[in-house]
C-alpha positions as CSV (number, residue, x, y, z in Angstrom):
1,M,3.4,-0.9,-20.6
2,L,-0.8,-0.1,-20.1
3,P,-1.9,2.9,-18.0
4,N,-4.5,1.9,-15.1
5,I,-7.2,0.9,-18.2
6,P,-8.7,-2.3,-17.9
7,A,-6.6,-4.4,-19.9
8,F,-3.6,-4.1,-18.0
9,A,-5.5,-6.1,-15.3
10,V,-6.0,-9.0,-18.1
11,V,-2.5,-9.0,-19.5
12,Y,-1.2,-8.8,-16.1
13,Y,-3.2,-12.5,-14.8
14,G,-3.2,-13.2,-18.2
15,I,1.1,-13.7,-18.2
16,L,1.4,-15.0,-14.9
17,R,-1.8,-17.8,-16.5
18,L,0.5,-19.2,-18.7
19,G,3.4,-18.9,-16.0
20,A,5.6,-16.5,-17.5
21,V,6.9,-13.7,-16.0
22,V,5.5,-10.1,-16.4
23,V,7.5,-6.4,-16.3
24,P,5.9,-4.2,-15.5
25,M,6.4,-0.6,-17.4
26,N,5.9,3.3,-17.3
27,P,3.8,4.0,-20.4
28,L,6.0,6.7,-20.9
29,L,9.2,5.4,-21.3
30,S,11.5,6.4,-24.0
31,E,12.6,4.3,-26.6
32,R,15.7,3.6,-25.5
33,E,14.2,3.0,-21.5
34,V,12.0,1.0,-23.1
35,Q,15.1,-1.3,-25.2
36,F,16.7,-1.6,-22.2
37,Y,13.6,-2.9,-20.0
38,L,13.2,-5.7,-22.9
39,A,16.7,-6.1,-23.4
40,N,17.1,-6.6,-19.8
41,T,14.9,-9.0,-18.9
42,G,15.3,-11.2,-21.9
43,A,11.6,-10.0,-22.3
44,R,9.9,-11.7,-25.7
45,A,6.8,-9.8,-26.1
46,L,5.7,-6.3,-25.1
47,V,2.0,-5.2,-25.2
48,G,1.4,-1.6,-25.1
49,S,-1.3,1.2,-25.3
50,A,-1.6,2.7,-28.7
51,Q,-2.1,5.9,-27.1
52,F,2.1,5.2,-26.6
53,A,2.8,3.9,-29.8
54,A,5.9,5.1,-30.9
55,A,8.2,4.2,-27.8
56,A,6.6,1.0,-27.1
57,T,6.7,0.0,-31.0
58,A,10.4,1.4,-31.7
59,G,11.8,-0.1,-28.7
60,A,10.2,-3.5,-29.4
61,D,11.5,-3.7,-32.3
62,G,14.8,-3.1,-31.0
63,V,15.7,-6.0,-29.4
64,G,13.8,-7.8,-31.3
65,A,10.9,-8.3,-29.7
66,K,6.6,-8.8,-30.7
67,S,4.5,-6.4,-29.7
68,W,0.8,-6.0,-29.5
69,L,-0.8,-2.2,-29.0
70,V,-4.5,-2.3,-27.1
71,D,-6.6,-0.4,-25.8
72,D,-9.6,-2.3,-23.6
73,D,-11.6,-3.0,-26.5
74,S,-9.2,-4.1,-29.3
75,L,-7.5,-6.7,-26.2
76,A,-11.0,-8.2,-26.2
77,Q,-11.6,-8.4,-29.8
78,L,-7.4,-10.1,-29.5
79,I,-8.6,-12.3,-26.9
80,A,-12.4,-14.3,-28.4
81,E,-10.1,-14.6,-32.1
82,R,-8.0,-17.0,-29.6
83,S,-8.3,-20.7,-27.9
84,P,-9.1,-20.1,-24.5
85,H,-5.6,-21.5,-22.6
86,P,-7.3,-24.6,-20.6
87,R,-6.2,-24.1,-16.8
88,P,-3.2,-22.5,-15.2
89,V,0.9,-23.5,-15.7
90,P,1.5,-24.9,-12.2
91,L,4.3,-23.3,-10.5
92,A,6.2,-23.5,-7.4
93,D,6.0,-20.9,-4.4
94,D,8.7,-19.6,-5.2
95,E,9.0,-19.1,-8.6
96,T,9.7,-15.3,-10.0
97,A,5.9,-13.5,-10.8
98,V,7.3,-10.1,-11.5
99,I,10.0,-8.4,-12.1
100,L,9.5,-5.1,-11.4
101,H,12.8,-2.4,-11.8
102,T,13.7,0.1,-9.3
103,S,13.7,3.7,-9.3
104,G,17.3,3.7,-10.3
105,T,17.7,6.2,-7.8
106,T,21.9,5.0,-7.6
107,G,22.3,4.6,-11.7
108,T,21.2,2.0,-13.8
109,P,17.4,0.3,-12.7
110,K,17.7,-3.1,-11.3
111,G,14.9,-6.3,-12.0
112,A,14.0,-7.1,-8.8
113,E,12.3,-10.4,-8.7
114,L,8.9,-10.9,-6.8
115,T,8.2,-14.3,-6.1
116,H,4.4,-15.5,-6.0
117,A,3.8,-16.1,-2.6
118,G,5.3,-13.1,-1.7
119,L,3.6,-10.7,-3.8
120,N,0.5,-13.1,-2.9
121,R,0.8,-13.1,0.8
122,N,1.6,-9.3,1.0
123,Q,-1.5,-8.2,-0.6
124,A,-3.4,-10.6,1.6
125,I,-2.1,-9.1,5.0
126,T,-2.1,-5.6,2.8
127,A,-5.8,-6.2,2.3
128,R,-6.8,-8.1,5.4
129,T,-5.1,-6.2,8.4
130,L,-4.5,-2.7,7.3
131,L,-6.9,-2.0,4.5
132,Q,-9.6,-4.6,5.9
133,M,-10.9,-4.8,2.8
134,G,-13.9,-7.2,1.5
135,P,-16.1,-7.7,-1.0
136,D,-18.3,-4.5,-0.4
137,D,-15.4,-2.4,-1.1
138,V,-14.6,0.3,-3.4
139,V,-10.8,0.7,-4.3
140,M,-9.6,4.3,-5.7
141,G,-6.8,3.0,-8.6
142,C,-4.6,6.3,-8.7
143,L,-1.7,5.2,-7.9
144,P,0.2,3.4,-11.6
145,L,-0.4,-0.3,-10.9
146,F,2.7,-1.1,-13.2
147,H,4.1,0.2,-9.6
148,A,5.0,-1.6,-6.6
149,F,2.0,0.3,-4.2
150,G,-0.4,0.7,-6.8
151,M,0.1,-3.0,-7.8
152,T,0.3,-5.1,-4.3
153,C,-1.9,-2.9,-2.3
154,G,-4.3,-1.7,-5.4
155,L,-4.5,-4.2,-8.4
156,N,-3.6,-7.5,-6.0
157,A,-5.7,-7.1,-2.6
158,A,-8.9,-5.5,-4.7
159,V,-9.2,-8.5,-7.1
160,A,-8.2,-11.0,-4.3
161,S,-10.5,-9.6,-2.1
162,G,-13.5,-9.2,-4.3
163,A,-13.7,-5.5,-3.9
164,T,-14.0,-3.4,-7.0
165,L,-11.3,-1.3,-8.4
166,T,-12.0,2.1,-10.0
167,L,-9.1,3.4,-12.0
168,I,-8.3,6.4,-13.1
169,P,-5.3,7.0,-16.2
170,R,-3.9,10.0,-15.2
171,F,-4.4,11.8,-11.5
172,D,-6.0,14.7,-11.3
173,P,-7.1,15.9,-7.5
174,R,-10.3,17.3,-9.3
175,K,-11.3,14.1,-10.9
176,A,-10.0,11.8,-8.2
177,L,-12.9,13.7,-5.6
178,D,-15.4,13.6,-9.1
179,V,-15.0,9.9,-8.4
180,I,-14.5,9.0,-4.9
181,A,-17.9,10.5,-5.3
182,R,-19.7,9.3,-8.1
183,D,-18.6,5.5,-7.5
184,R,-19.1,5.7,-3.3
185,V,-14.7,5.3,-3.0
186,T,-14.6,3.6,0.6
187,I,-10.1,3.3,0.0
188,F,-8.2,5.4,-0.9
189,E,-4.8,5.0,-1.5
190,G,-1.8,7.5,-3.1
191,V,1.2,9.1,-2.2
192,P,1.7,12.0,-0.2
193,T,1.5,14.6,-3.1
194,M,-1.6,13.3,-4.2
195,Y,-3.3,14.1,-0.4
196,T,-1.6,17.7,-0.9
197,A,-3.2,17.8,-4.1
198,M,-6.4,17.1,-3.3
199,L,-6.0,18.9,-0.1
200,H,-5.6,22.0,-1.9
201,A,-8.0,21.1,-4.5
202,A,-11.2,21.1,-1.8
203,E,-10.7,24.3,-1.0
204,D,-12.7,25.6,-4.3
205,H,-14.1,22.4,-6.0
206,P,-17.6,21.1,-4.3
207,F,-16.8,17.2,-3.5
208,D,-18.6,14.6,-1.7
209,T,-16.1,11.7,0.4
210,A,-18.4,10.9,2.8
211,S,-18.5,7.2,1.6
212,L,-14.6,7.0,2.2
213,R,-13.2,5.3,5.5
214,T,-9.8,4.4,4.4
215,C,-6.7,6.2,3.3
216,A,-3.0,4.8,3.0
217,S,-0.2,7.4,2.2
218,G,3.5,5.5,0.6
219,G,6.2,5.6,-1.5
220,A,7.5,9.5,0.7
221,A,7.0,10.9,3.6
222,L,4.1,12.2,4.3
223,P,4.3,15.8,5.9
224,V,2.6,15.5,9.0
225,P,0.5,18.9,8.6
226,V,-0.8,17.4,5.1
227,L,-1.9,14.3,6.8
228,H,-4.0,16.1,10.0
229,G,-5.1,18.6,7.3
230,F,-6.4,15.8,5.0
231,E,-7.8,13.8,8.0
232,A,-10.0,16.6,9.4
233,T,-11.2,17.8,5.9
234,F,-12.4,14.6,4.7
235,G,-13.5,13.0,7.7
236,C,-11.0,9.5,7.6
237,M,-8.3,8.0,8.6
238,L,-5.4,8.4,6.9
239,L,-2.6,5.4,7.3
240,E,0.9,6.3,6.7
241,G,2.8,3.1,5.3
242,Y,6.7,1.5,4.5
243,G,7.4,-0.5,1.2
244,L,9.7,-0.3,-1.8
245,S,10.0,-2.4,-5.1
246,E,12.0,-5.1,-3.2
247,T,9.5,-5.4,-1.2
248,S,6.7,-7.0,-2.4
249,S,5.9,-4.3,-1.6
250,V,4.6,-3.4,1.6
251,V,7.2,-3.5,5.2
252,S,5.2,-1.8,7.7
253,F,2.0,-0.1,8.5
254,N,0.6,2.2,10.8
255,H,-2.5,-0.4,11.7
256,P,-5.5,0.5,12.3
257,D,-6.5,-1.1,15.0
258,R,-2.9,0.7,17.0
259,V,-1.7,4.0,18.6
260,R,-0.4,5.9,15.1
261,K,1.8,8.6,15.5
262,A,1.9,11.4,13.2
263,G,5.3,11.2,10.8
264,S,5.7,7.4,12.1
265,I,5.7,4.9,9.3
266,G,4.5,2.5,12.3
267,T,5.6,-1.4,12.9
268,P,6.1,-4.5,10.8
269,I,3.7,-6.3,8.9
270,E,2.5,-9.8,10.1
271,G,5.7,-12.2,9.0
272,V,7.9,-8.9,8.2
273,E,10.9,-8.2,10.3
274,M,12.7,-4.7,10.7
275,R,15.7,-3.7,12.3
276,V,18.1,-0.9,12.6
277,V,21.7,-1.2,12.1
278,D,25.3,0.9,12.5
279,E,27.8,0.6,9.8
280,T,28.9,-2.5,10.5
281,G,25.4,-4.1,11.0
282,N,25.0,-4.1,13.8
283,E,21.5,-3.2,15.6
284,V,21.6,0.4,17.5
285,P,19.4,1.7,20.6
286,Q,16.2,2.8,20.2
287,G,16.7,6.7,19.4
288,R,19.4,6.3,17.3
289,D,19.7,7.3,13.5
290,G,20.6,3.9,11.8
291,E,19.8,2.1,8.2
292,I,16.3,0.3,8.5
293,Q,16.9,-3.8,7.6
294,I,14.2,-6.1,6.1
295,R,13.6,-9.9,6.6
296,G,10.4,-12.0,5.8
297,H,8.2,-13.3,2.5
298,N,7.9,-9.7,1.4
299,V,11.6,-9.4,0.6
300,M,12.7,-10.6,-3.1
301,K,15.1,-12.8,-4.8
302,G,17.7,-10.7,-5.3
303,Y,18.0,-8.8,-8.6
304,W,17.2,-10.3,-11.9
305,Q,21.0,-11.3,-13.4
306,L,23.3,-9.6,-11.3
307,P,24.5,-12.0,-7.9
308,D,27.0,-9.3,-6.7
309,A,24.4,-6.6,-6.2
310,T,22.4,-9.3,-4.7
311,E,25.2,-10.5,-2.5
312,A,25.7,-7.0,-1.3
313,C,21.9,-5.7,-0.3
314,I,20.5,-9.3,1.1
315,V,22.3,-11.4,3.8
316,D,20.9,-13.6,5.9
317,G,17.9,-12.8,4.7
318,W,18.7,-9.2,5.5
319,F,18.0,-6.6,3.0
320,A,19.4,-3.0,3.3
321,S,16.4,-0.6,2.6
322,G,19.3,2.5,1.7
323,D,17.1,4.3,4.5
324,I,17.8,6.1,7.2
325,G,15.4,5.4,10.6
326,R,14.9,5.0,13.8
327,I,12.6,3.0,16.6
328,D,11.2,5.5,19.4
329,E,10.2,4.1,22.7
330,D,7.2,2.2,21.4
331,G,8.6,-0.2,19.1
332,L,7.2,2.3,16.0
333,Y,9.7,3.2,13.0
334,Y,10.4,6.6,11.1
335,I,12.1,7.0,8.3
336,V,14.8,9.7,8.7
337,D,16.2,9.9,5.3
338,R,17.6,7.9,2.0
339,K,21.3,6.9,2.8
340,K,22.2,8.5,-0.1
341,E,20.3,11.6,-0.5
342,L,21.9,12.6,3.4
343,I,23.6,16.6,3.0
344,I,26.7,16.7,5.0
345,R,26.9,20.4,5.6
346,G,30.6,20.7,7.5
347,G,30.8,17.6,8.4
348,Y,27.3,17.8,10.3
349,N,24.6,15.1,8.8
350,V,21.6,16.9,7.9
351,Y,19.0,14.9,6.3
352,P,16.4,16.2,4.1
353,R,13.3,14.7,5.0
354,E,13.3,16.7,8.9
355,V,13.6,20.5,7.3
356,E,10.7,19.7,4.0
357,E,9.0,18.4,7.6
358,V,8.7,22.5,8.2
359,L,8.8,24.1,5.6
360,Y,5.4,22.3,4.8
361,E,4.5,24.0,8.1
362,H,4.7,27.6,6.9
363,P,1.6,28.7,5.5
364,A,2.3,29.4,2.0
365,V,4.7,26.4,1.0
366,A,2.3,23.7,-1.3
367,E,5.8,21.4,-1.8
368,A,9.4,21.5,-1.4
369,A,12.0,19.3,-1.8
370,V,16.0,20.2,0.2
371,I,19.1,19.1,-1.5
372,G,22.7,19.9,-0.6
373,V,24.2,22.4,-3.0
374,A,27.9,22.3,-3.9
375,H,29.6,25.2,-1.3
376,D,33.4,25.5,-1.6
377,L,34.0,25.9,2.4
378,L,31.3,23.4,3.9
379,G,31.2,21.0,1.0
380,E,27.5,21.0,1.1
381,E,24.9,23.9,1.7
382,I,21.4,23.4,2.0
383,G,19.4,24.3,-0.6
384,A,15.1,24.1,-1.1
385,A,13.1,24.3,-4.2
386,V,10.1,25.5,-3.4
387,V,5.9,25.5,-4.9
388,L,4.5,28.1,-3.6
389,K,0.1,27.5,-2.6
390,A,-1.6,29.4,-5.6
391,G,-2.5,32.9,-4.1
392,I,-0.3,33.2,-1.4
393,S,3.1,34.8,-2.0
394,A,6.3,34.8,0.2
395,T,9.9,35.7,-0.1
396,A,13.0,33.9,0.0
397,T,14.3,35.3,2.6
398,E,10.9,35.0,4.4
399,I,10.9,31.4,4.0
400,S,14.4,30.8,5.0
401,A,14.0,32.7,7.9
402,F,10.8,30.6,9.1
403,V,12.9,27.3,9.1
404,K,15.7,29.0,10.8
405,H,13.7,29.3,13.8
406,R,12.6,26.1,13.9
407,I,15.3,23.5,13.2
408,A,19.3,23.6,14.3
409,A,21.3,26.5,12.8
410,Y,23.3,23.9,10.5
411,K,19.8,22.4,8.7
412,Y,18.4,25.5,8.1
413,P,18.6,26.4,3.9
414,R,20.3,29.1,3.3
415,Q,19.7,28.6,-0.4
416,V,15.9,28.8,-1.4
417,W,14.0,29.5,-4.9
418,F,10.9,29.4,-6.4
419,V,9.4,27.3,-8.7
420,D,6.0,26.2,-10.2
421,E,6.5,22.8,-10.3
422,L,9.1,20.1,-8.7
423,P,10.2,17.0,-10.3
424,K,7.9,14.2,-9.5
425,G,8.4,9.9,-11.0
426,A,5.3,8.0,-12.7
427,T,3.8,7.8,-8.9
428,G,3.8,11.8,-8.1
429,K,6.8,11.3,-5.8
430,I,9.1,14.3,-5.8
431,L,12.1,13.4,-7.2
432,R,15.0,15.1,-5.3
433,R,17.7,13.9,-8.0
434,K,16.2,15.4,-10.2
435,V,16.1,19.2,-8.9
436,R,17.9,21.8,-10.0
437,V,19.6,24.9,-8.1
438,P,19.1,27.5,-9.9
439,R,21.9,30.1,-11.7
440,T,21.1,32.8,-9.7
441,E,19.6,31.4,-7.0
442,T,18.3,33.5,-3.5
443,T,21.5,33.4,-0.6
444,S,20.0,33.9,3.0
């Protein structure tokens, strides 16, 4: 339960060396959540940050787990006082290395069991074929290391490649730009909100990003205008990919040596298969929407102590992602939206991602989240929470009309309201499920 500091890596690999299982946790968890994570996994010990001591110690005490509160210096002292473990405990490739809890978008978080072989192969393929990472690279560690993306593509890939990982405990776009220049960062990994924020920060903040070679985006859909704007501003390649906690994490990517298409999540990485199926499990034709399923080395063993949930989502090795996607004529995959965030308006399916893409094209829109709003006649109406760019004004009617002329009539947001910020998860991903409709929403 540590932020992005060197102590995280020391504890992470120390646990694995002992043959034990790592349960990465967000330092911002509440006491109740800490207790759940520890109790759910039967964890015997917790290493927390002195900066977030209250919830960590209370949570550990609540389940009878031992706890240490450390920073980089105190952890070094703690290690110095103990005899080193002579050698790593030998383990089989398919034994559990990490239990990574899902975000809980469908209820109580579930612990995905990720294996040593799955994690190792996923980071190695990512480093070699996508990021082309080597000892001379400097990787920006903005993504939380307790998250699948940051753990695999940041921590594990950098350490295994002999690269340098420069850490930022809390993301700030201006700080990120300064660190890129200071440390000559060559690889940046982030979620879409980070790229949006850096793009805006660059408008009035000096920056030197000449060292940047490759950027990778994941965790959520990257708006096409942001992709083009970032590449034009910073002069580097921005590759969008796709993955989940249950898949160690990388599933597909826009490979640097292949044709890229803006808005696409690319093609499966080496050793991974993908398919798009209908509700009966049959593959759908090219261009048709369906649920994305994944099979390969990266798929988890299952959900910790939840055999029924595991059996429901993994059939014949195929993991049902819960994401709606499609394949184009060139074999590239696209995410349409989360299956469970689908809006049904008067019998018509509306995917929030599609509407958000249009909203991001408006010159005044910095961020947007589209959700279903309860409606007596239609079942659900389309609503949009919008964050405006600093110094630029727009009305709800203008925003709604802008989208109306660029999308099917039943898809544009009739209700638009403005907020100072949108709710985000630990990685900066916008959490639609936490967006709230104001009592005095604007109707267009």
